[in-house]
C-alpha positions in Angstrom: 61.8 118.6 102.7 65.1 119.9 103.0 68.4 119.8 101.0 69.5 116.8 103.1 66.9 114.7 101.9 68.1 111.6 99.3 72.0 112.4 100.4 72.4 108.7 98.8 71.2 109.8 95.8 72.7 112.7 95.2 76.1 111.3 95.6 75.2 108.7 92.9 74.2 111.7 90.3 76.8 113.5 91.3 79.6 110.5 90.6 77.6 109.2 87.5 78.4 113.3 86.4 82.2 112.7 86.7 82.2 109.3 85.3 80.8 111.2 82.2 83.3 114.0 82.5 85.9 110.8 83.0 84.6 109.3 80.1 84.9 112.4 77.4 80.8 112.3 77.0 80.5 115.2 79.2 83.6 117.9 78.6 83.2 121.4 80.4 80.1 122.6 81.9 77.1 121.4 79.2 75.4 118.1 80.3 73.0 116.8 83.2 71.7 113.6 84.7 68.5 113.5 86.5 66.9 110.5 89.0 63.2 110.5 89.7 62.3 110.8 93.1 58.9 110.7 92.8 55.8 112.2 90.9 56.5 115.4 91.3 60.0 116.2 91.9 63.6 114.9 90.3 67.0 115.1 91.2 68.7 117.1 89.0 72.3 118.4 88.4 71.8 122.3 88.2 74.3 125.2 87.8 75.5 127.5 90.6 77.2 130.7 91.1 80.3 128.5 90.9 80.5 126.7 88.4 83.0 124.2 87.1 82.1 121.6 84.8 80.9 117.9 85.1 84.3 116.4 86.2 84.3 118.7 89.7 80.6 118.1 90.3 79.7 117.0 93.9 76.0 116.4 95.8 75.9 120.2 96.3 75.4 120.1 92.7 72.9 118.1 93.1 69.4 119.5 93.6 65.7 118.3 94.2 63.2 120.6 91.7 59.7 119.6 90.6 59.0 118.8 87.0 58.0 122.4 86.3 61.7 123.7 87.2 60.6 125.2 90.4 62.4 124.1 93.7 61.2 121.8 96.0 62.1 123.3 98.9 63.6 127.0 100.4 66.9 125.5 100.8 67.2 123.9 97.3 67.7 127.5 95.8 70.5 129.8 97.0 71.5 131.2 93.5 71.8 127.7 91.7 69.7 127.6 88.5 67.9 124.2 86.5 69.3 123.2 83.3 68.0 125.0 80.3 66.9 122.2 79.0 65.2 120.2 82.0 62.5 119.6 79.4 64.8 116.4 78.2 64.1 115.0 81.9 60.9 115.9 82.4 59.3 114.9 79.2 61.2 111.4 79.3 59.8 110.9 83.0 56.2 112.2 82.1 56.6 109.6 79.3 57.8 106.3 80.4 56.8 105.3 83.2 59.6 102.9 83.5 62.2 105.4 83.3 63.8 106.7 86.3 66.8 108.3 85.1 67.7 110.1 82.6 71.4 111.2 81.0 71.9 114.6 78.5 75.2 114.8 77.7 77.2 116.1 74.4 79.8 112.8 73.2 81.9 114.3 70.4 82.8 110.9 68.8 78.7 110.2 69.1 78.0 113.8 67.6 81.0 113.5 64.6 79.2 110.1 63.5 76.2 111.0 63.1 77.3 114.1 61.3 79.2 112.1 58.9 76.2 109.8 58.4 77.0 106.7 60.5 74.5 105.3 61.7 75.1 103.3 64.9 75.0 99.8 64.2 76.0 96.3 65.8 78.9 96.2 64.3 80.8 94.5 67.7 79.7 91.5 69.2 81.1 90.4 72.3 83.4 93.4 72.4 80.3 95.1 74.4 77.4 92.5 74.3 74.9 95.5 76.1 76.0 97.7 72.9 75.7 95.3 70.5 71.9 94.8 71.7 71.2 98.5 72.1 72.7 99.1 68.6 71.0 96.1 66.9 67.4 97.5 68.5 68.2 101.1 66.7 69.3 104.1 67.9 67.2 107.0 66.8 68.5 110.3 65.8 66.2 114.1 66.2 67.4 115.6 63.1 67.2 119.4 64.8 70.2 120.4 66.5 68.2 123.1 68.9 68.6 123.6 72.3 65.8 121.5 73.6 64.2 124.2 76.4 60.8 124.0 75.8 57.9 121.2 76.0 57.5 121.5 72.7 61.0 120.8 71.5 61.2 117.9 74.3 58.2 116.6 72.4 59.5 116.3 69.0 62.9 114.7 70.5 60.1 112.0 72.8 58.5 111.6 69.3 61.6 110.6 67.2 62.9 108.6 70.5 60.0 106.2 69.5 60.5 104.2 72.6 64.0 103.4 72.3 66.8 104.0 75.5 68.9 106.0 73.6 68.6 109.0 71.0 71.0 111.2 69.2 70.5 114.9 69.2 72.2 116.2 65.8 74.8 118.2 65.9 73.8 118.2 69.5 74.3 115.3 71.9 72.6 111.9 73.0 69.5 111.4 75.6 70.0 108.0 77.4 66.8 107.2 79.3 67.1 103.9 81.8 65.2 102.3 85.2 68.8 103.3 86.4 71.3 106.2 86.9 73.9 103.0 86.3 72.1 101.9 83.1 71.4 105.0 81.6 75.0 106.4 81.9 76.7 102.9 80.9 73.8 103.0 77.5 75.7 106.2 76.5 79.4 104.8 77.1 78.4 102.2 74.9 77.0 104.2 72.2 79.7 106.2 72.5 82.2 103.6 72.0 80.5 102.1 69.0 80.2 105.6 67.6 84.5 105.9 68.5 85.3 102.3 66.3 82.7 103.2 63.8 85.1 106.7 63.0 88.1 104.4 63.6 86.8 101.7 60.7 86.0 104.5 58.3 88.6 106.7 58.9 91.0 103.5 58.0 89.4 102.7 54.4 87.2 99.9 56.0 83.8 99.3 55.4 80.8 98.9 58.5 79.2 95.3 58.4 76.5 94.6 61.0 77.2 91.5 62.8 74.9 88.4 61.2 71.7 87.7 62.9 73.2 84.1 63.9 76.0 86.3 66.1 73.9 88.5 67.9 71.6 85.8 68.7 74.8 83.7 70.1 75.8 86.9 72.1 74.2 85.9 76.2 72.9 88.4 78.1 75.2 88.1 81.3 72.8 89.9 83.8 72.4 93.2 85.7 74.7 91.9 88.4 77.5 91.6 85.9 75.9 94.2 82.9 75.7 97.2 85.1 76.7 96.1 88.7 80.4 95.0 87.8 80.4 97.5 85.0 79.5 100.5 87.3 82.0 99.5 89.9 84.8 99.3 87.1 83.5 103.0 85.9 83.6 104.4 89.5 87.0 102.8 90.1 88.1 104.6 87.5 87.1 107.8 87.4 88.6 107.7 91.1 91.9 106.6 90.0 91.8 109.3 87.2 91.0 112.0 90.0 93.3 110.6 92.2 96.4 111.0 89.4 95.3 114.3 88.9 95.6 115.8 92.5 97.8 117.9 93.2 100.3 117.0 95.3 101.2 119.0 98.8 
C-alpha cells in the first residue's frame, strides 16, 4: 500500500479540515480529523515539516497510519508526525463499531460556553433541526482540560462520552464521532452554533429555556440527503468561496 491509496478519502478529510477552519472551529494549527479505512488503519490529518494550519490542509497532509500510530506504508513518513492526541481517534473507533470518522477541534464558543457553566441544550428548534435533536439527546462534558495523549486519558473521555455523538472537553475543545466525515463535522458545527446563540442570549441578559417537548417532537427528520448531503455541499461551496475571495491577485 502506498501514499497513492485512498486519494478520494484523503481529499475529503483535507477539505473537511478546511471547513472546520472556515467555520472557526479549528483556528491555527490545532485540530484533526480521521477516517477509518479498515480494522487496523485510519487516515488522519498529520503535521508535516512545513505546517501551515488547518485552513491550508491538502490531501498531502492526510496520512495512512495504523491504530498504534505507526505508518501503514514506508512512503507515509518522510518527516510527518501523527497528532499527539491520536488516542482520541483510535479509542473512539475501537469502541464504536458504527463510527467511521472522528473530529477533534478547538471551537472557541463551545469552550467558552462550557467554562461559563452553559450546557448545550435544545434551545433552538427549526433554526437547526439536527442540532436541536443532538442537543436534546445530551452533549456530555469530559471535565479534564488535559492533552489526551494516551490510552488511559482516552478511556476517560470515552466513558464521559457515554455513547453520545459529541463530547465537550473542558478547557480544550470537542470530539465528534459519526458514520461519515461530513456528519462528524456538521455535528461539531451545530454544537458550536448553539453555544454561540447561548452566549449571545446570556450576554443580552436573557434566560435560556429548552424547546418544549411538543415542539421538539414536531420537528421532522428531513433525511440525510438534506441534513448531510445538501448541508455539506453548502459547507464546501462556502469554504471554497472564502478561499477564492482571499486568494492573492496576480
